[in-house]
N, C-alpha and C positions, 0 to 999 in steps of 0.2 A: 502798397509799395511807394517809396520815395524816390524821385528821380532827381539826381544832382547833375546839373549841366556845367561843364567847364569849357570855356572858349579857349582852345589851344591856338587857333589862328583864324584868319578871316575865312578860311575855307574848310576848317576841320573842327568838328564838335564830337566829343567823347561822352557817351551816356553810360552811367553806372547805376545798376539796379541794386537796391539795398532792402533786405527784409526788415520791416518796421519793428516787429517784435524782437528780433535778434539785436538790432541797433539800439533799441530802447533798453533792453536788459543789460547790454554791455557798456553803454556810455551814459545813459540818462537815469539810471536807477542807483540808489544808494546801496553799496555793498553790504552795509550793516543791517539796515531794517528792510531792504528790498522795496522801499517806496520810491516812486518817481519824484525827482527833484521838482520843486516849485518855487514860488517867490515868497512863501510863508514859513511854516514850521520846517519844511524840508528844503530850505534854501541851501544850495551847494556852497561849502566852505573849503578853501584850499589850505592844506596843511603844509608845514615846512618841508615835509618829506615828499611833496608834490602829489600826495594822494588826495582824493576828494571824498568828503563825507557830509551828510546833511546836518543842518544846524541842530535839529532835535537830537540826533544820535550823539553829536559832539557834546551837547549839554549833559546828556545822560552819562557819557564816559567821564566827563570832568567831575560830576557829582559823585559817581561811584568811586573814583580814585581818591577824591578828597575824603570821602567817608571811610575808605579802607586804610589810606596811608596818611591822611591829614594834610598832604601837600600835593600840588600839581602845577607845573610851569605853563602859564598861559600869558598872552599879552595883557598889558595893564588894563585895557578896557574890557576884558573878559572875552567870552566866546564870540560876542558880536564883532570883536576887533579882528578876528581872523578874516583875511581877505576873501572875497567871493571868487569862485572859479569862473573866470570870464569865458573860457572855452565852453564849459558846460552851459552857461547861460546863453551863449550865442547859438549853441546847438538846440537848446530848448526853444529859442525864438524861431529858429529855422524849422524845427519839427512842428511847432504849433501852427505854422503857416501851411505845412504840408500834410498835417495829420488828418486822417480821414475817419478813424473810428471814434466812437463816443465813449468817454470815460464815465463809468457809473458814478453818480453824485448822490449825496445824502438827501433824503426827502425832507429832512428838518433843516439841515444846514446846506443850502443849495450850492454853496461855493466850495464845499469840502468833498474830496474824493473818498469813496467808500473803501474801507479796509476789511480784511478777513483774518481772524485768529484761528490758526489750525489747531491750537491746543483746546480752545473753547468751542470751536465750530460755530462762531458767531460773526455777524456783519455789523460794522459801525464806522463812524468817522472819527477824526481826532477830537472833535468837540463832544461827541457822544460818549466816548469811552470813559470808563471809570478809572480809579487809581490802579487797578490790577494791570492795566496795559501801559502805564506810565511810570516813570521813576524806577525805584528798585524792583518792583514787581514785574517790570517788563521782561526781565531775564528769564522768567518762567513761562513766557508765552512766545509763540512764533507768529508774528504779524506780517502779512504781505498785502499788497494792493489787491482789491477785489477783482480787478481785471485780470491779474496774474492767476488768482485762484480759479476764476472762470476758465481761463486757458488750460490750467492744469487739470481741472475736473473734466473739461471737454476732451483732453487727451486721454485721461483715464477711462472716460465713457467710451471713446472710440476704441481704445485697447480692449476693454471688456466686451464691447460689442463684437470686435474682431474675433475674440476668443469664443464668444457664443456662436458666431456664425461658423467658425472653424469646427466647433463641436457638433453643431447641427449638420454641417456638411459631412462630417465623419459618420454621424448617426444615419444620415440619408444614404450614404454609401454602404454602411453595414446592413441596413434594412433592405436596400436594393439587392445587395449580394445574397442576403438570406432568401429574398423572393426568387432570385435566379436559381439558387440552390434548391429551393422548394420545387421549382419546375423540373429541375434535373432529377430530384428525388422521386417526384411523381412519375416521370418517364421510366426511371429504373424500376420502380415498384410495379408499374403497369406491365413492363416487359417481363418481370418475374412472375406476375400473375398469369399472363398469357402463356409463359413457358410451363408453369406448373399445371395449368388446366390442359395444355396441349399434351402433357404427360398423361393426364387422366384420360383424355380423349384417345390417346394411343393405346392405353390399357383397355378401354372399352372397345376400340376397333379390333384389338388383338383377340379379345374374347368373342366378338362377333364373328371373326374369321374362324375361330376354333369351333363355334357352334355350326357355322355353314359347312366347315370341313367335316364335322361329325355327321351332318345330314348326308353329305355326298358319300361318305364312307358307308353309311348304313344303306344308302341306295344301291351302291355297287354290290354290297354283300347280298342284299335281297335279290337284286336283278340277276346276279350270277346263279343263285339257286333256281330262280324261275326259268332262266334261260336253259339251264341244264335239263329241267323238266320238259320244256318245250322241245328240245332236241330229242329227248327220249320218246316223247309222243310222236314226233315226226318220223322217227326211225321205226317205231311200231306200226305206224300207219302205212309206211312204205312196204313193210314186210307183209302186212295183211293184204294189201293191194296186190302184191306179187302172187300170194297164194290164191287169191280169187281169180286172177287172170288165167291161171292154169286149170281151173276146175271145169271150164266148158269143153275141154278136150278129154276129160276123164270119162271112160266107159266102164271102168271097174267100180262096181258098187262098194267094194271093200275099201278102196282108196278114198272114195268120196266120204264114206262113213268116218274114216280116220281124220280127214280134214275137218269134218264137222265137229268131231270130238276136240280137235286142237283149237278150233275157233271158240268152242264153248269155254275152254280154259282161259283163252286170251281175253274173252269178254269179262271174265272175273278180274283179270289183271288190269285191263284198260279202265275198268270202273274206278280203280284206285287212283289212276292218273288224272281223273277228272277233278280231283281236289288239289288246288295249288299248294305246293309244299312250303311256300312262304307267302306272307300277306303283304298288303300295300299300306298297312297302318303306319303312320308317321305323324307325330304331333309335337309341336314345340310348346313348352311351358316355361314361364318365368316367374310365376307367383306361387310355385309349389312349396317355397320355403320363405325365410325372412330376408333373402338376399336383396330384394328390391327396397325394402324398408331400411335395411342396413346401408345400402348404397345412398339412399335418400338422406338418411341421418348423417352419413359420412360426408356427403357433399355439403350439407349444411354447416358442418364444422371444418370443412376443408379450407385451410388457409385463413389467415387473419391479418389485418392491417393494424400495426402497432403505431401509436403516436405517443408523444411525451409532452408533458407540461413543465418540464424542468427548466428553470431559469438559472443559467450558469453563474451570473453575476452575484446571486444570493446564496449559492451553494458554498459549503464550508468543508474544510479538511482538518482532521485531528492527527497531528504528527506524533507517532509513538516513539518511545526510546529506541535508539539505534545503536547496536553493539556489533563490532566486527565479527563476521562469520556466523552471526545469528540471523534467523529470519526476522526481519523488521517489517513494520506495517504502518501504512497511512490509511485512515478511514475517511471516506468521502460521504458526506451527508447531503442529499439533494432536496431542494424545495422548489415550489412553483413560484410564479410571479408575485403572488400575494404572501409569500413566506411560509406557506403551509407545507409540512413535510410530505414528501412523496412516499408512496407505499408499494410501488412496483419498480422493476428494474428495466434492463435492456437498453439503457442509454449508452450512446457511443463514447464512453469515457476513454481518454488517452492520458498516458503518463510518460514523461520524458525525464529520466534521471541522469544527472551528470555530476562528476566530481569537480573540484576547483580548477582542474586543467581542461575542462570541457569534454572529457572522455565519457561516453555513454555507458550505462549499465542496464542490465535486464531488469524489468519490473513487470510482474504479472498482476493482472487485474481480475479480481474475483467478484462476480455479481451476486450479491446476497438476496436479490429478488424482493427486497423490502424497502427499496429507495436508498440503500447504502451500498458502498463498494469498498473492497479491501484491495489496496495496492501493496503487494508483497515484494520484497527485495532482500538480498543478502549482501551487505556491503563488504567488500574484500579487505578494506583497510580503513583506518580512522582518518578523520579530516572533515572538511566542509563539503557538503553536497547541495545541489539545487535540483528541485523537482518541479516541473511544469505539469499542471493538471488542467485538462480542458474537457469540455462537453460541447458537442456540436462544433468543434474547432474554435471554441471561445473559452477563455480562461475563467476558472471559478474565482470566487472572492479570495484575494490575497496571493494568488498564483503569480509568479513562482514562489515556492517556499524554500527556506533554508533548513538544512538538516545537519546537525552536528553528530558525527559518528565517533564513538569512543571505543577504546580497547578494553575498558574496565567493565566487568560483568559483576554486578552486585546481587546479593541474595534477594529473592522474592518473598522468602519467609524465613524466620529464625525462631527457634524455640530452645529454652533452657538457660540455666545459670548454675553456678556452683552451689551445691547443697544437697539435701536429702528429701526435700518436700516433693510435691507433685511435679513442679517445674525444675527440680534440681537434678544435677548430674555430678557424679564423681568418677572421673576417668572413663568417659564413654569411648568405645572402641569400634563397634561394628553396627551396621544398620541394614535391614532388609524390608521389603514392602510385600504386603499380602494382596490377594485378588480383589479385595473390597477397598483398596486404597489405604488401609491402615499401615502405619510405619512402626517397625519394631527396632528399638535402639538398645543395644547392649550396654547397660550401665554397670560397668565392671566393679568399681569400688563400692557401689551400693548393693552388689550381689542381686541384681534383678534385671529384667527387661522392661523398659518403659514403652507403652503403646500410646501413640498419638494418631489423630486423624490427619488427612491431607491438608487441612487448613491450619494445623498446628495446635489443636486442642487436645488436652490430656484425656485419655480414655481409661487406662488401668495400668497396674503393674503385674508382671509375672515373676515369680520367684518367692523365696530364695533357693528353692530346691533346684539342683543342677548348677547353681552359681555359687556354691559354698566356698568359703575362704577367700572371697573377693578374687576369684581366679577364672571366671568365665571369660574366654578369649575369642571364641568364634561363634557365629550364629548363622543359621540358614532355615529355610522353610521347605518342608517336604511337600509332595504333591497333594497329600491329604490335609495340608495346612497345619501339620504338627510342627512345633518349634524344635529345631535340632540345635543343641548347644554342646560345645567341646570345652572341657575344664582341664587346664594344664596341671593343676595340683593333684586332682584325683585321677588324671589321665583317663578320663572317661568321656563317652558320648551319650547324652541324655535326649530322650524324646518326650516333649511336654505338650499338653493340650493347650488350646488358646486361653484356658482359665488357669494354667500353671500346674495342672496335675501331671505327675510323672507317669508316663505310659510304659516306657521301657528304658533300658540303660545297658550299655556294654563297655568293657574295657579290653585292652590287649597288652600282652607283655612286650610287644615291640614299640609301644608308644613311650616316648621319653619326655617331650615337652610340646604337646600339641597346641598350636596357636590359632588355627583357623579351620573352617569346615565348609563344605559345599555339597550339594545333592544334585546328581544328574537325572536325566529323564527316566532312567530305569530304577530310580530310587536308591542307587548305590551312594555310599557315604565316602566322600573324598576328604581326607584329613591331612593338613600340612603340619609337619613336626619340625620345629626349628632345632630341637635338641638332637634328633636323629638325622637331620638334614635330608629328609625323605618325604615323599608323598605316599600315603597309604590309601588303598581303595578297599572298603569293606562292603559286604552286603548288609541288608537291613538288620540282620540278626547278629552282626558283629564278626562274621567270618571273613578273614582276610582273603581278598581276591588276588591282589597283586600290589607290588610296591616298586617305586622307581626313584632314581636320583641318589646322589651322594655329595659330599663336600668337595668343592673345587670351582674352577673358573671356566672349565670347558663347557661346550654345549651339552645340555642334559644334567649338568651339575649345578649345585646351589651354594651360595655363600651364607647369607642370613635371610631365610625365607620370611616374608612379611605377610603374604596373602595368597589365597587360591580362589579361583572362581571357575564357573562353567561357561563355555562359549557355544557357538553354533555347532551342531552335529556332535554335541557332548565333548568338544575339545576341552582340555584342561589347561588353564592359564595360571602360571605361577610367577609371583613377583618377589624379587629381592632388590638388587641394584639394577636389575634389568627385568624384562618380561619375556618368558619363554612359553612356547605353545607346544602341547603334547596331544597325541591322539587320545581317544577315550580309553584305550588300553594302556596308556602310559608311554608310548613310543615318542621320542623326540621328533618334532616337526620343524620348528623354526624359532628364530629369535626376533622379537619385534625391534626394529632399529631404535637405538638409544637416542632420545631427543634432548637429554639434559643430564647433568650430574646430580648425584645424591641418591638416596634410597626411596623406594616406593613405600607407601603406607597402606594403600588399599587398591583394589582393582575390581572392575565389573565390565560386562559386555551387554550392549542393548540388542534389540531385535534385528537391527540392520547390520550388526557385526562391528559397530563402533566400540572401541576400547576406551574406557575412562579409568584414569588412575590418579591417585593423590600422590603428591611428591613434595619434598622439602629440599630446598637448595639455598645455601647461604643464609639459613635462618628464615627464609620466606616460604610460605606454603601456597600451593596452587594445585589446580586440577588440570591434567592434560586430557584433551579429547583427540583420539587417533582414529583414523579409518581402519578398515579391516586389514589393510596391508601394513599398518603401523605408521603411516604418514601423519605428521602433526597437523590437525585441522584448526585448533584454537586452544587457548588457555583461559581458565577462570582464575583471575587474580584476586577477586573480592576486594577491590581497591578501597572502598569506603567502609568496609567491615572485614578487615584482613583475617585470613585463615592463619591461625597460629601454629597448630600442629594437626593438619588434616589427616584422618585415619581412614576408616571404612567408608564406603559409599555404595549407593544402589540407584538404579534408574527407574523411571516410570514410562508408561506407554506414550505419554504426551510430551516426551523429550525434556523431562525435568530430572535433576539428579539431587539426591539427598547426600550431604556430606557431613560426617561427624568431625567436629572441630574439638579435638582432645584438649588443646591448649586453652580454649575458651569455655570448655564444659557446656557445649551446646550442639545443636544440629542446625544446618542451614540448607535451604532449598534454592537451586539455581535452574535457570533455563539454559540448555547447552546447544540447542539446534533451533 
């Protein structure tokens, strides 16, 4: 510190304390090169604008301007002619007398102050430096006094040290908290152990009391029998005693003889009373079966103490694609401190899912018991979401994660193109799935059914029998896996084997233009006829069971039938510009609420009663997913692979739907739940 004393009067002295570094930087340092003014190269020069700059910087400025422009106005005597800054020189003299620190000097040139180049990370003095730090090359280097560099580095060192200490304090607090939580966890675990074994002790005590009670019950039963026998003996004894007491007064020989005869009979009776009617045998056994061993083995395996080596900071999460109204998933992979994958579960994983407004949403955590966890959620709408994932109340690597939820549901599989080859379609209309996962696609204009597997690989063709004249319009599978086809030109229903062999066939005079077919649980054939505007129900042999419907707009009437399918309890669903539901006997039940304009192309029902239907509205094709009451749950718009003219569709048990895209001559597979 420098202390400046100013005598204000004979009795008053004011003392001002000035920080040397701040004063030095503000008044005694060249603002261009940041070097401290001196009496040599950095001699302070006063410019006409009243600014002060060192002689070395002024020479560089003049040389640069002359080189760039060719001219520069300076006094006739050159740079040396600029007047010195007397105020700065006076301050330098004052500070030199008061300065307490030691300015680092060059070891070679003892009179020169050390400099530091931040660009080169090198220390030198003016006489040591090469050409790169003087003249034109100086503009590419940042040179400051070494004393300032030491100060800056000291500040950086202190700042970094402060950060390290802060991090270490946080680490100490976190580990201390974990130690405290460990003690709490141990206390809870011991309490649970004591409680569980107390339950076992209670069960043992209960069984002990049952065995004791059993002994007491047996004792009472045996004692009752023996007591009854004792009472009988006592009664007989008193009776004999009474008879004997009267014999001494008997004088009649006849009476005495009779008494003797009676006593002889009683002797036989009393001899049987000498044998106790119950015994005193009572023995407790506990090794008569394997119960003791079973209890011993059960106690050995009773309870377990689970621990985890999971290290949350190294655990990772894989964010799956998120689509509105579909079950979406985040997979968490756990590792230990050394980065080795964990192979067991039971970690206390937590997940906090919120939208961009901070509103929370349910997320279910499924432990796979192999070191991985699935976080499942169903986003209600599109937008940005955040999910915090933690283990042991500590975040995993990268948490919280951003999730972008989209409304667009794109296909997970696509098969086919326009053509006649194995991968070719011409006007595909309907699709059904078999029990073994095979997919049967009605390839109308090619007069065949194309069979593919669930991965989209071609298997075989069925036809052309039953599909003559490019007029096969509807397809279904019977319970015996026979392929049922309806042909609108021949007005017939054919039953084909999986190899394409015709098993049976029937027609009926009432059929006009049949366009779709379905089979219910009883094996009955339901035919939708757009020409007759009716639904016909036949038995397997082609005998007409019943018919319902006619042309019109009222309930139970049809306009342009497009599809028919079987729902739960053999309900019959018919689609035209709306969806109507009928009982298995054809009686009108209800109309599914209309969710959009336009006509339906296909319809199906899954095991949970959800109704899926293809629709075209304003030239755009999509699939509606409705619940059993007809409420719209979601739409499949196939944004990146648009549905051109979606027609028939069918569902799988794992919540996928196959959709025939008539306009693109292909079939697409989507996940809809």
